Structures are given as C-alpha cells and as structure tokens.
N, C-alpha and C positions, 0 to 999 in steps of 0.2 A: 870534528877536527880537534887535535890536541895541540898543546903549546910546543911540541917538538916538530911540527910540520915543516917541511921544506917544499917550495915549488920552484920549478925552473923559470917560469915567467908569471908575474902578477900584472894583470891589467886592471887599473883603477878607473872606474866610471863605466856604467852600463847604459849610457845613451847609445844612439845609433853608431857613433864613432867607436866607442869601446867595444860594442858588440861585433862590428865589422872587423876590428883589429883581432878580437878573440876568435872569430870564425875563421879568418884567414890564417892566423897563426896556428891554430889547432889542426888545420888541414895541411900544413906545410910538412914536407918529408922530413926536415931536420927535427921536427917536434914529435916524430913517431914514438920515440921511447922517453919522451919528456912530458911533464905535466904543467898545467896552466890553471890559474885561478882568476876569476873575474869578480871584482868587488864592486859593491855599490852601497851607499848609505841609506837608500830608499828601500821600500818593500818589493819593488819590481823594477823592470827595465824602463828606460825612457821617460822618467817622471818630470823632466824639465823641458829644455829647448827642443828635444827631439819629438815631443808630443804636442808642441805648441807652435806649429808653423803652418805654411800653406800646403804642405804635402806635394809641392811641385817638383817634377823631374826637369831640371834646367838643361838646356842644350849646350851652354858654355859661351854665351854671346857677349856678356858685358865686361869680362875680366881682362886686365892688362896682359899683353902678349908676354909670354915667358913666365907668368906668375903661377904659383901653385894652384890658385883658384881655377885658372883657365885649364891647365893640363889635367888636374885631378877631376874637374867637372866633366870634361869631355870624355876622358877614360871611364870615369865613374858612371856616367850615363849609359854607356854601352854595357858595362858590367851589371848595372841595376836592371835594365830591361831583360838581359839574359837570365839573371837570377830570378826574376819574377815569372818568366816563362817556364823555367826549369822547375821551380818549387811552387808554382801556382799561387803566387802572391798577387792579389788584385792590383792591377794598374791599367792605365789606358793612355795611348798616344792621342791626346785631345788636340794637339797643336796649339800654338800661341800666336796671338796677334799683338804686335807692338804698334800703337797707333799714334799719329802726330798731325799737327796742322801744317799747312803749306809753309809757313814761316820757319818751321822746325825741320824741313825736309833735309837740310844739310846735315843736321845732327843725326837723323835717322839713317842717312846714307853712310855716315861715319861709323855708326853702330854696325851696319852691315859689313863694312870693311873690317872692323875689329873682330866680328865673328869669323870672317874668312881667315884672318890672321891666326885665329885660334883653332882653325881646322873645321869650323862649322860652315860648310859650304852649300847648305841646302835651303837657305833663306830665299824667300820669294818676295819681291817688291810689288805691292798692290796700289793701284790708284783707287779713288773713292768708289768708283763703280764696281770694281772687283771686290772691294771690301764689303760693300753693301750686299753683294750676292752671297758672301759667306756669312755676314752678320747683319741682318737688316736694321737692327736697332742701334748699331754702333755708328756714331757720327765722327768722321775724321777725313782728312784730305789724302792721307797716304798712310800705308802700313807695311810692316814686315811680317811675313808669315813664316813661323818656325814649326815645321811638321814633326820635328823630333822632340818637341817638348811634350810633357804629359803630367800625369798625376799618379800617385801611388798610395796605398793604404799603409801609412807609415807604421802603425802598430803591428799589422800582420807581417810587414817586413822585419821589424825588430824581433818579433817572436820567432820567425823562421831562422834568423841568425842565431838566436840563443839555442834553439833546438839543434841546429847543425853543430854548433860548438860543443854542446853537451854530448851529442852522439860521437863526436870526435875525442871525447875524454875530458873536455874542460869542466871545471867545477864553478858553479855560480854561487856566490856568497852575498846575498842581499842583507840589508840591515847591518852592514859592516862599515863603520866610519873609521877612516885612517887617522890616527892620532899623531903619529910620528914615524919618520923613516930615518934609519941610522945606517951609515956605510959601514960594512964589515970587510974582511980580508977578501972573501970571495962572494960578494954580493951585497945584500941588504937585510937588515932586521926591520920588520914592519910591526908597529904597535897599533892595534885597533880596538875599537869598542863595539862589542856585539850587542845589538838592541833586540831584546826578546820580542816575540810576536805579541805577547800580552802587554808589553810596556813595563813589566815587572821582572827584576832579576837580571838587568844588564850586566855584562861581564867584560873584562879585558881579555884580549887574545893576541899572542904574538906568534909570528912565524918568520922564517927566513926564505929568501928568494934570490936567485941568481940575477934576474933581470926584472926591471919594472917599466911599464908603459903607462904614463899618466894621461888619461883621456877624461879629465874631470869637468870639462865644459865651463860652466859659470863658476865652478869652484876651483878651476885650474890654478890661478895665482895663489889662492889660499893654501892649496895643497902643496904647491912648490915651496912655500915658506915653512912647511913642516919637515922638509928634507934637511937634516942636520948638515951643516957645512956647505950648503949650496950658496954660491955667490948671489947675493940679492940683485945684482945688476943683470942677471940673466932672466929675472922674472919681469915680464912686461906689465905695464900698467893696463888694467882692464876697465872698460866702461860698460855699464849696463844700459842697453837700448831697448826699450819696451815698444811693442807693436800691438795695437788693439785690432780686433776683427769684428765686423758686423755682419750678421746673416741677413739674407733676403727672404722675406716672407712671400710665398707664392712660387709659381713655376719659373724656372730660370729662362730668360729670353736669349741666353747665349748657348752655343755649342762648343766654343773654344775658350781658352784662357785669354782675357783681355788686359793688356798692360799699357799704361802711358810710357812716355820716354822716362828713363830713370832720372832720379834726382841728380842735381849737378855734382855733388860731392859723393854720389853713390853711397850714401848712408842707407839708402833703401831704394827699392825699385818702384816707388810710388804706390798709391792705393789702387790695387789692381783687383780684377774680378777672377775668382778661381772657383772651380767646381770640385765637389767631392765625387766619389764613385757612384753615389746614389743620384747624382745630378743636382744636388742642392747647391745654391749659389751663396758665396760669401765674398765680402770686400775687405781688403786690408793687405798688410798692415801699415799703419802710419809709423813715424819714428819719433820717439820721446825718450831722451836720456833721463834716467832716474838714479836715485842713490841707493835703492834697496829693491829686493824682489817683491813685487806686488802685482798680482794677476787680476785685479779688479779692472773691469772695462768701464770707462767713463761714459755713461749714456749721453752726456751733454756734448760729446763729439759728433753726435749724429749729423748736425748741420754742416760741420766742417767736412765730414766724410761726403755728404751729399753734394757739396759744391765741387769737390775734386772728381767725384764720379760723373757728375753731369757734363763734364768737359768732353767725355766720350759716350755717355749714356743719358742724353738730355731728357728722356721720358721717365727717368727715375722718380718715383714717389718717395720722399724722405721717410714717411711713416712706414714704408716697407723695410726699413733698416732696423734691426734689433741687436742690442749688445750681445756678443757671442762669447769670445774668449780672448785671452791675451797671451803673448809669448815675450821672452826676453832674450836678446841676442848678446853674446859675449864679444864685444867689439874692442879692438886694440887702437882705435882712433876716437877721440872725443868729438863733441859737436862742432861742426864746421871744419874739421880737419880732413885732409885727404884720406881716402880709404886705404886700408893696409891689407896685406896678404896674410894667409894662414902662416902660423909658425909651427914647424915640426923640428924640434931640436934633437939632433942625434947625440951620441956620446961625446964627440968633440965639442959641439956647441954647448952642451949641458955641463960640460966640465966634470962629469962623473962617468966612469965606465959603466956600461950596461944599463943606461938610463935613457929613455926617450920621453920627451914631454911635448904635448900638443896644447897650443894656445890659440884663441881667437877663431875657433872653427865655427863660424856662423854660416849663413847661406853663401855658397851652395853646398853646405856640409852634408846634408841628406843625400843629394845626388852623388856627391864625391866619396861617400863613405867607403864603398868597397875598393876604390882606387887608393884611398888613404890606408886601408887595411893592407893592401899590396905593398905599399911603400914602407910601412912600419915593419912588416914581416921581413922585408929585404934588410932592413936595418938590424933587426933582432938576430937574424941568421948569423951575422958577423960576431955575436957575442959567444957563440958555442963553437 
C-alpha cells in the first residue's frame, strides 16, 4: 500500500464484529465496484474479547424486549447456525438448561415469558424428575430447557469470515494502529502506525476513505477520541468487566450447557458450565470490574467458584477445578448499575457523515455478529 491509497470503506477492528461487518459489506451488491480495508492493531484476528469467551450460541432469552441485544441475538443465532452449516464451521446444538430452586420458580417463569416476548418460543419447562433424566448429576427443583442454544468454534468462525471477506475483495491489514482520523470534504483521512513483523522499522501510513465503521471493542472509546472534531458527549463511558474461567479435570458429567438464574443486575449470567466441541468442561465466567486489561486467572477463586457451582452440581470436587483463561467485556454500565444495550451509532447519532461506531458489544455479541453485520451494511449502503 502507498500513501495515496483510497478505500471506499474502512472497518477498524478485526474481532468477530469487525469480521462479520467486513464479510457482509464485501458481499453486498452496492460494494461490487468498491473496495474495503479491514484494520487491526494486532497480528491476527480476534485477539481480545472475541477469543476469550464461552463460545456459546445464545437463543435470545435474557434481553429486554425491543432491545438491540434481543433482536440481533435472535436473528444472529439463525444466521450463525446457517453459516456454520454452509461453510462447515464446527458447532453443535447442545441445548441449555437454566436451573433454579422452587423458591425462584417465579423468576424462572418470568424468564420464560421474556424469552417468548423476544420470539424464543421453544423453551420447555422441566420439573426435577425430567431434569434428572436429562442430567443425572444436576440438582435443582425446576429448569428451563433451551434446545436452540449451542456452542461454536469461535476461531474457526472468525477465520471463515476473514476468508470470505478476502475472497470478495476485502484487504486485511493487521499490525495497523489507527493514530488519528480527520474529516475531509468527501470522507476521512486516517493516520496509522504500521508495526513491522520483526518489531523493527515501524512506519507511518496515511490513506483516505469515504466511510468508516469503528468496531474496536475494548478500544472503542479510545479510538473515538482520536476522531478530530467528534463531540466527546457522543463517546460513552466504558467499564472493563473481567471474567475468569476454570477448567474441569476429568470427563464431563454433563451433556448440556448448565446455567443458574442470571445475576439480578444482569452483569453476567452466573458461573455456568459450558462444553467445548471436544467435550471438555469449563466453568465461568464470574464478574469483576477492573481498571486495566489483565488476563491472569486468580487461582484463589477456586473455592468461590466451587461454592457457586455446588448449588447445581453438589458432587463437584473443588480440586478438579484448574485456572484456565480470562476474558474482559466492554460494558457500558458500572458495577451495580442496570445493564445497558448495544450502541450502534449511525451517521445522525455520530454527528459525522459516513461514520458508524459500535460500543459495548459484549455478550451476546458473538451470537449476534452476523445480524450486526447486516444492520451495519444497511447503514453504510446509504452513504453511496
């Protein structure tokens, strides 16, 4: 690339959201004679939140009616399963059990109604006997069974999106950090710093672009502050919420995903049991607000995890829990505050022509990614 390059669309951030946006945009008919570049400051795709989660395909149960999270999760789940089947991305409809005690039955029934409001009408209410027939080692009085929940190989999914986007003409530019964005008469000038693969000889690179889509995840607000002239009031405050995971040594006793009732403020969905495609079991994540990105798993949390897990898996041996990995979610609500929705700012909301910004794309972002790509593509189509 030279310093005179011009792109019709620049997508900043190659996590699962940026990849889905790039793939959907590059396949759109209006982009047939236009070009697209996908930038990321890391060496490859999905180096942060996208590769540090439960890899669960959510049904769309928990989210407020009319929210972006609800609509995009339900639509995204359909698109994700279709994509996995078409492009042979490993996934599985494991089904999910949300378990509760008798005293929390009203909350569980309310969750079933919320799911129905969101268009998820396949949940099955189980009593303790029916639950035991599905999962002999799970202890609870009542449960909701979600047959359309599942798991996906998130890395394989992201690689498939990148390959499709590249086949459709998109250019992937890793090791490219955006330093600044300046509004021009017909688009933007973007200043970047290119990191060499050897770490020696970094250089500056500038290009122009007609439209920009910012999908920077954890770096979203920081990137927005580098857009010259952008109203600071349009940049939401972001909070880093860390979640640790513990793996389970030995054969998994479960065939399904096992979830407790979600936390009261929906900061998280509780320490749940998830399976990977090899059948390995892990528990997590918890929720811990932090001031910086730190992916170290605290081994001293083992007992706290064990206490939470034993509420539905009383036979757990705490010594079977081993520190595994951690992820950080870009939340727009602080500790104890009500949960917030995704923010997808279009040109009007962003205050700039031809600019789309995404903030707070946490769970169910992986599930919703292709639906988010659809929505953003519809926005960008109006720029041309």
